[in-house]
N, C-alpha and C positions, 0 to 999 in steps of 0.2 A: 504494500500500500504506500509506504513512505517513498519508495522509488518513483512510483507513478506521480505522486504529488510533487516531488522534486523536479520532475521533467515538465510538469504542467506550468509551474510558476514562471519560469523564464520565457514562456510564450506570451506573457502579457507585455505588450509593447510599451516603450518609453512614452510617458505622457498619458497613459491609461491605467486604470485600476480594476480590480475585481474584488469580490468578497470571499471570505473563508468558505462559505457554502458553495459558491459558484466554482471555486477551484476544486473542491471535493467532488462535485458532480462531474466536472470536466475530466477529472482523473479516473472517473468510473466508480466513485463511492458516494452517491447521493446521501445526504444526511450525516456526513462525517466531517463536519466543519472543525470539530475539536481536534481531529487527527491532523488537519492542516496546521493548526496552531502548534501542535506538538512537533510536527516536522520542521516548522520554521524556527523553533527554539534552538535546535542544534545545528542549523544550516549555516554554511559559510559560502559566500559568493552569490547568493540568490538576491534578486531584487525584492526583498521582503517588504519594502515600503509600499509596494503596489497592491498589497493584500490588506483589505479592510474589513471591518464589521459590516453587518447588514445596513443598507441605506447609506453607506459611505462614511461611517463613523470610524474614527481612530480609536481603537480599543486599548492601546498601550497607555501606560501612565507615566507621569513624570518626564524626565529628560528624554526617554525613548519616544514619547508622543511628540515632543517638540522636534526631535530629529526626524521622525517620519514625516511630519508636516513640511519641514524645511526641505527634505529630499524631494517630496512630491512637488512642491512649489518650484524647485529648481528644474524639474522636468516639464514645467508649464501647466501643471494640474491646478485648477482653480477650486476654491471653496465657497460654499454658501453657509456662512456662520462657521460652525465647527465641523461640518461634513463636506466631503468632496461633492462637487456638482456632478452627480452620476449621469445625468442626461448628456453631459458633454464628454465625460471621461471613462464611462464604464466599458470595459472590454467584453465583447460577446464571443465566447468560445464557439468554434464550429462544432456542430453535433457530429458525433462519431457515426460513420456509416455502418450499417449492418452488413456482415459478411454474407456473400452468396454461398449457398451450399450445393 
């Protein structure tokens, strides 16, 4: 599971974001948002700042929240109050095609 999540996150382009739940679904594990959080905890070299809570909310606290917002703004992501403007910046993953048998 972790490997598929780690491959899915880098597919989010610069200047766009996704949610923990959407990443889990795109990796093939709908409803496994907490596993995305767990995978990000030990990850190195992933664009972690592009993964947010539902509705575009930064779920990190303290200095990490400030760093995440700073990194996103540096990529051109805009906010509406405390949340990312998801209408402008949400990445839509392509649906996996079913294999022909």
